[in-house]
N, C-alpha and C positions, 0 to 999 in steps of 0.2 A: 484203460489207456495204453497207447501203443508204445510202449520206453525204445521200440528200434528206429520206429516214426519218429520220433519226439530226437531222439540223440539226431537221425541222420539230415533232418531237418535244422541242430543246432552246426553242424558241421559245414552243412551248405549254406549256411547264413555266416557262419563263421569263415570259409574258404572264399563262397561267394561260384562255390561247383556246379555246374546245373543249366541251364539257360535263362533264370533268373538272373536278373537287374544285381548288381552290385552294390553295397554297401553303403550309407556315406563315407565310409571309413578310407573304404580301396576310393570311391569318387576322389577324395581330398589327399591320397597320397599321388594319385592318379593326376593332378591337375600339377604338385610340387615336380614328379616325373615331365608331362609335357612343357613347364615352362623351365626348365635348364636347371632348377634346383641339384646340387650333388649334396648337401652338404646339410645338414638343421644341431640344431643344439638346443634340451630339454632334458626333464625328469619324469620321467611315467606317473599316472597316480588312474587312483578307475578313475574318477570319469572320462580319459580323454586315452583309459584304456584300446578301446577297438582301434584307435588308430597306429598306437602303435603292433601291436597286435598287424596293421595291415600293413606298413614296414617292414616286418621283417620278410614280405617277399619280391620287397623291391631292392632291384640286382643294382638302382645308379647313385640312389641316396646311403648314403653315411650319416649313421645317425651318432652324434656325438654326446655324451649321456653327463650330464654338468653337476657338480655338488650340490648346487643354489646355483635357483630361476634368476636367477640378478643374475647371476656369470651367463649361464646360457643367453639370454637376452646380450648382453655387452659385446661378449662373444660372438653374436648375429653380428653384432657392431664392427665389429673389425671384419668381417669380414667382408661386411656393405664395402664396406669402407678403401680398403683394401684392391676392391674389386670394379668399385660401381654397379654391382648385381644387386638383384631383395639376395639380404638375410635372413633364415626362415628361425625362429622361433620356436617354441612348442612348452606347451605346462598345463598341468591336471587345475580344475576350480578350486574356485578359494584360496587357501594362502600361496596355491602355488601361481595363480592369475597373478595374487599380490605384490607378489613380490616378482611379475616383470613391469612393474608401474617408474619402477627405476632407469628400466636401459626405453620403455614408451620416453619418457620425459627428456631424455639422454636423448636420443633421437629425431625426437619435436624439435628441440633447440639445434639441434648441428642436420639436423636436417639430410638425415639419413633416410634410406628408403628399410624398410624392415615389414617381414608381417610375421607377427605376432598367433600364434596359431592354442587358444586356448579350449580345452573341456569345461563341461556343464555338469548339474544333475538335470536325471533326467526331464522333459517339459511338465510333464504333470506335477514334480517338485516343483515347478518354480515359483518364486511370490511365501513357501513353506518352511525359509530357517532351517529346508534340507541340508543334511551333514556335506559337511563343505562349499552351503553354496554362498556365494558372492554373483552381486550385478556387475561381474566389471568393466561390462559397458557403458554404465552408467558414472561407475569409476573414473575409469581414461578414457570418458568422453573429456575431455578440453585437451587432453594432451598426442590427441593421436587423426589422423585426416583423415579417416571413416571409423565405424565400425561398424561389422556385421553379430546381426545375432542369428542365429541356423537351428532351427528347431526341426527340419522337414529333410529329409537324405535330398529329397527331388532339387534343395537349395545348393546343397556346397558348391554343382558347379559353377555355376552363378557370380555363389558371396567368389569361389578362388580367384577367377577371372578379377572378378572390380579389385579386388584386394592387391593383386602384383599390378593389375595398371594404375591403379590411385597410389601406391605408393610410389611409383617411379614415374608417372608425369607429371608436371608443372614441377611445383618445386618438392621432393623430394622428400619422406616421411614417414613415419610407420603408420600402421593397419591391421587395426583387432579382429581377429574370427575367431569366435566364442560357436561354440559349438554343442547342443547337446551330447546326452551318453546314447540316448533314444535317433537320432539324427546318423547318431554316428553307426550304428548298429542294423537302422531300419535299410528297405531294398529304394535306392531311388528308383523313378518311372524314368524310364528313356528322354531323352533332350539331346536340342536340335544345340543349343550353347557351341561353339567350339570353344575348343582345350587349348590351341593353338595360342600362343605368347601372344598378346598385341603388342607389335612394332610397332616404333617412333617414328612419326616421318622425315624419312631425310631433313638435315639439317634447314636444305635449299629450302623446301616447302615450308617451314612451319609460319604462323604467323609472325608478320611483323609489327614494327611501328609503319607509320606514315613514312613515302619520301621528304615531307616539311620536319618533320620532328627529327630524324637522322641527320637533315642537310642544316636545322638551326646546332645539332651539337657538334658538326665535323664544324661548321662556320665558331662555336666558342672554342674552338681544343686549334683555329687557326688561328683567334687573338689574343688567346691569353697569355700573359707574363710570365705568368706565376703556374705554371699548369702541376697538380700532383695525378695518377691514377689509383689507387683505390682499390682494394683487389680482396672480395671476400672468398667464402667458401663458397660463393653460389659457383661462380667461376671453375672450378673442381667441379663443380658436382655437374654440372656441361658439361666437363670437356673442353674447352675452353684454352687452354694451353697455349696452343699453335696459335691462336686467335690472339690474345694479350699480349706473346714476345710479336708481334706481327704489330695490333698497336704501337708496343713500343718506338721498333724500328721505324714506323711512318710518323711520331710526335715526336722523337728524340727527351719526350719526358720524364720526369722520374715517375718513379713507381716505390710504393708500401704493396706489404700481403698479411692483411691480418692474420691472427693466428692456427683459424681455419683456413686457410690459403696458405699455408708452410709450403715451400718447394716449389713453387703452381710457378713463379720469376728464376731459374737458377738465381742461389743465394751469391753467387761471386759478380752476378751481371751490372756492370759500368751504371749502369741505371736503381737500380736496387736501393732503397733507402733502409733496408730490414723490415721489419716491425711494428706498428701503430699502437699507441693503447698506452696502459697504464704500467703495464716495462715493457713498452717500446724502443727501439733505439730514438735519445733523441733528435736528429737529423727527421726518423719517421713524422715524430708526434710535429714538430716545433714548423720543419715543413709544410704539416695541413692546415696547423695553426695559421702559415703567412702568405696560403697563397690564394689567385686570384679563381682560378679555376680546381675543383672536383672531381674526377667522372669517377665517379661509382661502381663498380662490377661485381654481380653480385654481394654483397656489402648492405648489412643492413644500419647501419649507426650505431650502432653497439653503446651503451655506454659504457664500460671499457676502454671502446677505443676512443673519445666525444671529450669523456668528462664531463663537466658543464655541459649539456647541450647549448645554454643561451649564449655562451663563451665561444664555442669551437667553431672557428675558421670562421668568423666577422665579414673579411674579405667576399669569401668564396661563393661562384657560382658552382652551380652544384647540377650535372650530369648524371642522370641516375639511372645501371641496367639491372632491371632484377625480372626477373620469375614470375614472383607473387607482389600481382596489384597491388597487395594489403600493406607493402615492406615502403612503400612509395609516399612519401608525402608523410609520415607516420611519426616521424623525429627530423626531419631538416626539409623545408620544404624545396621542389625539382624545379632547376630551370626547364630544364629539360627532364620529358619523363621518357624513357625506352621501356616498355615492359610487356617482355620477352626473353626465350632463352637466351641466355649471356652469349654461348656458341653464336648465333644464329646473329643475333642483333648486332657484333663485334664485328663479324666476315659482312655484312650490308655494311659495317661504319667505319669500316678499312676503305672499303672498296671508294666511298664517296671522297673519303680520306685524299687515296690516292692519284683521285681525278685532279685536286688542288690540294698535296701538301704544305702544313705548314711549310713558311722557307727556309728560315730560323730556326736553332739551341738558342734561348734567350743565356745569354753566359755570362751577365750579372748575376741571373737567379743561381746557378751550377754553382759558381763561385761562394757563392754565400751556404748553398750546401754543403757544400767541399768542405766548405772550412768546419763548418757542425759537425758533421767527419769526425774530418780528422783529430777536432778537438775533445769530441767523446762519446763518440764510435769503435772506436780500434780496440781491437778485443787483447782485454787486460792479459798481461802475461798471470805463469802462472803466483796464485799464490799461494804457497808451501812458507807457512813458517815453525823451525822450530823442528821438524818433521812430522807436522800436524800436518791430514790427509784434508782436503776443501772437495767440498760439491765442482767447481771451476774444473779439478783437477782430474775430476772423473771423464768430464763431458770433454774437455777438450784432448784427454786424452784418446777417447772415445773417437772425434770429430775426426780424428788422423787416424785410423788404426781398422775402424771397419770400413769392408771392402763396397763397396759400388753395387749399392742396388737394395742397399739395410733396410730394415724395416723398424722403424722403431713409435712408441704406445709408448702411451702417460697417461700417468695421475693428473690430480691436481694439487696445483703450491708453489710452493719455495725452488724444485727437481721441475717442474712441471717450463715456470719461466723464462729457468736456465738453462734447460734444453732448446727454450725453443730461442736463445738469445745466442749460444755459442753451436746446435747441430747445424752444419748446411749443408743444404740439398737439392736435392734438382729432378725430383721426382713426390709432383704433392700426396700422390697415394703412399708415399713414404712417411709420410708421419699422419698422427689415426692418434686426436687427442681429441677429451670431454673440452667442448668450451662452454657451449650457452649456459650448463645446469650446470659446472663447475663438481662434476661425480668424483671427488674420491674411490679411489680403490681399482678406476676401470680400465691403470695397463694391463693387470694379467691377462683376464677375461680377453681382453680386446686383445693383445699379443699372444691370446691359442685361436682363434676365429684369424686373425691375419698370415698365422702360420700356416694353419690348414687349407686359406685362400692365395698365398704364398709358398708352398713347400719348396724352391727353388732356393729361397732365399735370408738371409740370417737377417730374424725378426729380434729386436733388444724389447723386455715394456721396464723403463725406469718410472720407480716411482717411490714416495716415501713410507717410510718406515710406519707410518700412521696407516694409510691409504693400504698398503702393503694389510695391513693384522682383517681389512674390511672384508679381502677378496685371497686371501692364497689360498685357499681349498682347491681351488682351481687345478692350485698344481700339482693335486693328486688325479687330476682329468687329464691332464698334460700327459704326469706320469702315466696312468693306464694305454692311456691311445697313442700314446709315441708322436708326441708333439712335442716337438727340441725347443722350446723356447727358449732366449736368456735375458735375465731378471737381473735388475739391478738397484740394489733395492737402497739408497743413498739415506742413509743411517744415522740420525746427526739427534736422533731422542725429545722430539722435541714433533708437536704437531705443527711445524716450523713459519708458513704464513700466516698464521693468527695469532703465533711467539711474533713473531716480523712488528704487526700491526700492536701487539703489547709494550713491544719495544719501543716503536715508535709515535705510536698516540695514546698509549694509557700509561706513559715513565716507568716503562717495566714490571707493569706487576702482569705477574704470567700465571695466570691464573686458569687455571684446569689444562694446560699444554704442556707438562716433560710427563713425556713414557719415558720408561727404564728401557734403557737400549738390548740389554739382557732378557729384557724377558717380554716374549721366547728370541731365543739364540733363532734371528729366523734361519743360517745355514743347517743350526741342525733341524729346525721344520724340516727345509725342504729335505733336508735326507730321511727324515721319518715319511715321508708321502711320497720318497720313493726316486728326486733328485738328487742331483749331483748340486752341492751347497759348497760355499767358500766365506773367507772372512779377507776382508783388506781394509788396514785398517795403515797406513805407511803410504805416501806419493809413489817413492821407489819402485811401488809392491804393481801400481795399479798396471801398467806394459801388461809384466808376464800374466796375472791374471787373467788380464782381458784376450790377448793370444793363449792361452790355456781352453774358455770360455770359446770361442771362435776352432780350434780344435777341436774343439768335442759337439762334435752335429748327430749322436744320435739318440740326446737323453738331454730332459730341459735342465739348466740350469740357474741360481740361485747363486748371485754373489753378494755379499754381507756389506758394503759399503761404510764405515764407520770415520762419517766427516764430522767437521765441524759444527757444532751447534746455533754460535753467534754468529753467523754468514749473515746476511742481509739482502736479496735481490734490489741492485741497480738499475734503469734510474727506476724511478717510478711518478705517481700521478696521487696524486692520497684519494683516495672515494671523496666521489660526491666534490671534486674540485675542479679546479679550470685549468687544462692542459697549458694552460700558458707558464700554473704554478710547478711545473717537471721540478722533480730534486734527483741532481746526479746523485748524492750521499746525503749524509747523515744532514738537514740543516743549511745543505747549499745546494743554488740554482745557478742555469744555465747564466753563464756572465759575457751575455752576446754582445757586450761594448767591447768584448776583448775579441771575440772574434767575426766582431762585422769590417771591423777598417778595414 
């Protein structure tokens, strides 16, 4: 045996030296660089180790070592949502890969472009129940737009090119690339596949609905007496902010923006009714119910928006704009279906409307909406009583004190709904939350990704104490990497939204929802992980600790706000009920006779 030759061959395989083709791992890293990837999140392991070895040679890519693969996936989502680019996360085989399932599901539900690269056991061991072997492509199949099983090094180029193309084209979403260890280690044959990032065609050249359909949609808008524009996350993904504002200016119609579209219309816009849905404003929920035309832009008639679908907006005709044809007519039949990219379709629709704009705004419709707004949607003043701190106090003060451009991420629960109601935003990519999947623990890792995407902006993670304990380990990643996020833990000592349902619907039987707000001590836990940790328990202290947080720019910070556990989120449409049954407080329905007159 020629030991020297073996060592030399091993070194050449590791470095790609000489005239031999690069390894599959080198091809994967090169593909990431060519697609403009500057940050990836992950945790190494045996099957993906060759890729990590190649990452050390990249001058363009920063790897952020997460503390859990779920955190890596959510961080990649946060990066993608803050930029509109593809987020990238890495994991090894077996449990590393399966820990990405929640981020993949979350990205699928919220149409977030994500490429997850996983290592896999060598191809000759597949199907043998080898150590840390999991058929992750089969596990993830319902959750991803596409998955790639890569077993040969010369397949890496094409798989990576198609993964990025698939993640971004059409309706954005997650893609999985699973690469066997021997494919990463082996030499790739020369390829003619271009590594250049596929650019989307200019919006003016994208496929549009027929002129007849655009004309029909425009005619509906001209004739409608009670129109409402219903704008969802697809408009954000499309970058259709200006086109939405143009449609508002042309039609002078009221607009509602979903949880996923918060900020696409400035929330102080005079035509903005707020957020529709289970915890939306009364004027948004009831405005949709009483409309005679709904123009849905990148929205999917989710059950949290419509309530009982058979009672939703009974008298309304529907114009539905969506890039995903499977969403059109899925839950509500469209009278006019405009399938295509929201930005391109709105540009064309606005041109039709400018030729013959609606002649006048329906004043009686606006008068009704304005009365509902004044009666039910005016911001509630501070709810402080006897020195007790309430979540509304914290979020109202944040709205007043946080600088323009602040990015907010949230977990899921009461704090999420209060934040959606109370924070006033003007930039849709400054609001990053888990919508369809409702993933508790999303806020902290998503904030980590968002901060790396927008390092000059202040980034706040708003989280409940229950969700905080699910992913708080990523604070250690933030401290180690110098990622100075700020975390507001709204600590009410309970799983708040579940407790609210038990309070309102289950006769206050609080089964398995009570937490000890002192175990752990969230501020002390933050300090143990290298962050700044503070407590706040009184309303008069909120401004002071927020000022300190904004002045701290070189370290992650956690503020444990001790808030009242008995507060409930209103308005509320009970799950499975009609939007007609919206509650404005416990057992109190809107009195429309009072405000219609």
